[in-house]
C-alpha positions as CSV (number, residue, x, y, z in Angstrom):
1,X,1.0,-22.4,-5.6
2,X,-1.5,-24.1,-3.4
3,X,1.0,-23.6,-0.5
4,X,0.5,-19.8,-0.9
5,X,-3.2,-20.0,-0.5
6,X,-3.0,-22.3,2.5
7,X,-0.3,-20.3,4.2
8,X,-2.1,-17.0,3.7
9,X,-5.3,-18.4,5.1
10,X,-3.5,-19.9,8.1
11,X,-1.7,-16.7,8.9
12,X,-4.9,-14.7,8.6
13,X,-6.7,-17.1,11.0
14,X,-3.8,-16.8,13.5
15,X,-4.1,-13.1,13.4
16,X,-7.8,-13.3,14.2
17,X,-8.8,-11.1,11.3
18,X,-11.5,-11.6,8.6
19,X,-10.8,-11.7,4.9
20,X,-12.5,-8.2,4.6
21,X,-10.2,-6.8,7.3
22,X,-7.1,-8.3,5.6
23,X,-8.2,-6.7,2.3
24,X,-8.4,-3.3,4.0
25,X,-4.9,-3.8,5.4
26,X,-3.5,-4.7,2.0
27,X,-5.6,-2.0,0.2
28,X,-7.2,-4.4,-2.2
29,X,-10.8,-5.5,-2.7
30,X,-12.3,-8.2,-0.5
31,X,-12.9,-10.3,-3.6
32,X,-9.2,-10.1,-4.6
33,X,-8.1,-11.2,-1.1
34,X,-10.6,-14.1,-1.3
35,X,-9.0,-15.1,-4.6
36,X,-5.6,-15.2,-2.9
37,X,-6.9,-17.6,-0.3
38,X,-8.8,-19.6,-2.9
39,X,-5.7,-20.1,-5.0
40,X,-7.2,-18.3,-8.0
41,X,-4.9,-15.3,-8.0
42,X,-1.6,-14.2,-6.6
43,X,-0.3,-10.8,-5.6
44,X,2.4,-9.0,-7.5
45,X,5.8,-8.7,-6.0
46,X,5.2,-5.5,-4.0
47,X,2.0,-7.0,-2.7
48,X,3.8,-10.2,-1.8
49,X,6.4,-8.2,0.1
50,X,3.7,-6.3,1.9
51,X,2.0,-9.5,3.0
52,X,5.3,-11.0,4.2
53,X,6.1,-7.9,6.2
54,X,2.6,-7.7,7.8
55,X,2.7,-11.4,8.9
56,X,6.4,-11.3,9.9
57,X,7.4,-14.1,7.5
58,X,9.6,-14.4,4.5
59,X,8.3,-14.3,0.9
60,X,9.9,-17.8,0.6
61,X,7.7,-19.0,3.4
62,X,4.6,-17.5,1.7
63,X,5.5,-19.1,-1.6
64,X,6.2,-22.5,-0.1
65,X,9.9,-22.4,-0.9
66,X,10.8,-22.7,2.8
67,X,9.1,-24.0,5.9
68,X,10.8,-21.5,8.2
69,X,8.6,-18.5,8.8
70,X,11.5,-16.0,9.3
């Protein structure tokens, strides 16, 4: 799931937000968000869907199953 961490990090950077700001958007702790970008943890399905909706991409893109964002 290394693709997930890389893609979430890239999407966050494109949005111009910090990890702390993203954690607030997704209503999780900053540490939990940092773990997502570090590849140590992954969101549950509702969390994954919320991230995809926020970034305007598909869950398949986030998971590395597709290279098409939408």
